[in-house]
Structures are given as C-alpha cells and as structure tokens.
C-alpha positions as CSV (number, residue, x, y, z in Angstrom):
1,M,-152.6,69.7,81.4
2,N,-153.3,70.2,77.9
3,F,-155.6,72.4,76.2
4,D,-159.0,71.9,77.7
5,D,-157.6,70.6,81.6
6,W,-156.2,74.6,81.4
7,L,-159.4,75.3,80.1
8,R,-161.4,74.1,82.7
9,A,-159.3,75.2,85.2
10,F,-159.2,78.5,84.5
11,A,-163.6,78.2,84.6
12,A,-163.0,76.8,88.2
13,E,-160.4,78.8,89.5
14,L,-163.1,82.2,87.9
15,H,-166.5,80.1,89.6
16,Q,-164.2,80.6,92.6
17,R,-163.3,84.3,92.8
18,R,-167.3,84.6,91.9
19,V,-167.4,85.7,88.8
20,A,-170.8,86.3,87.7
21,T,-171.8,83.5,85.8
22,D,-172.2,85.2,82.2
23,A,-169.0,86.3,82.3
24,A,-166.8,83.7,83.3
25,R,-168.7,82.1,79.6
26,H,-167.1,84.7,77.8
27,V,-163.7,84.9,79.4
28,V,-163.2,81.2,78.9
29,A,-164.4,80.9,75.8
30,E,-162.8,84.4,74.3
31,A,-159.1,82.2,75.5
32,A,-160.4,79.2,74.3
33,T,-160.7,81.2,70.7
34,H,-157.6,82.9,71.4
35,L,-155.8,79.9,72.4
36,R,-157.1,77.8,68.7
37,E,-156.5,81.0,66.2
38,G,-153.1,81.6,67.8
39,G,-152.4,77.9,69.4
40,G,-149.4,77.4,72.1
41,D,-149.4,76.0,75.4
42,P,-151.8,78.0,77.3
43,W,-149.2,78.4,80.5
44,Q,-146.9,80.1,77.6
45,V,-149.2,82.0,77.1
46,F,-151.7,82.8,79.9
47,G,-149.9,81.5,82.8
48,P,-151.1,79.5,85.4
49,P,-155.3,79.4,85.8
50,Q,-154.7,81.0,89.4
51,A,-153.1,83.6,88.1
52,Y,-154.6,84.4,85.4
53,A,-158.2,84.3,87.0
54,A,-157.2,86.4,89.9
55,A,-155.9,88.9,87.0
56,I,-158.8,89.0,85.1
57,V,-160.8,89.2,88.7
58,E,-158.7,92.3,88.6
59,S,-160.0,93.9,85.5
60,I,-163.8,92.9,86.0
61,G,-165.1,92.6,89.2
62,T,-167.3,89.5,90.9
63,A,-170.1,89.1,90.4
64,P,-173.3,91.8,92.2
65,G,-173.2,91.4,96.3
66,T,-170.1,89.2,96.4
67,S,-167.5,89.9,98.2
68,A,-163.9,88.9,96.4
69,G,-162.4,90.7,94.9
70,T,-163.6,95.0,93.7
71,P,-166.1,95.4,90.4
72,G,-164.0,96.3,87.8
73,A,-164.9,99.4,85.4
74,P,-167.2,98.1,82.0
75,C,-164.9,96.6,79.4
76,S,-164.2,99.6,76.4
77,P,-166.0,98.8,72.7
78,G,-163.7,96.3,70.6
79,T,-161.5,95.6,74.3
80,S,-162.8,92.2,76.1
81,P,-161.9,91.6,79.4
82,A,-158.8,88.0,78.8
83,V,-157.3,90.7,76.0
84,R,-157.4,93.8,79.2
85,A,-156.1,91.0,81.6
86,R,-152.8,90.5,79.5
87,S,-152.1,94.0,79.1
C-alpha cells in the first residue's frame, strides 16, 4: 500500500466511523501534509489506517447526531486533531 492508498483507506475509515465530512477532510489533509513534509512510510508514522481513524474518533468524535464514538473536545488553538491523536 503506497502513500495515496493509505490516505484513501484512512479517509474511508473516517467516513465509515461517521466523522464529519469537513473534519475528515481536514485530518486527511493534515496527515498528507505531515507525510509530504516529513517523509516516511504512513504505516510507520501513523500505523494502520483503521487504528489511526479510531484514534481520531476518540480525539474529535463523530458528526452530530451519529451513534458511533463519543464527541470529543474541540482542538486547542494550534493543535490539530491529527497531532492530538498521536499524542
């Protein structure tokens, strides 16, 4: 699985877990930027797309009105959901 395949799988996992569309796009874009700027294999940096999506759901929750996950607290200024999930 290459870089683009990992990002597609990650985006699909976020969608399946009912993360709000705008939030999912933002998190996927941040992951892509992090990988482009820092290099590295997404499997080594973030782990399996399924596991990373689960961490994101724990961090930011799901879209309002969905039953999957628990809504999370908003991000602190300067702290992205992607970074908080890895912490």
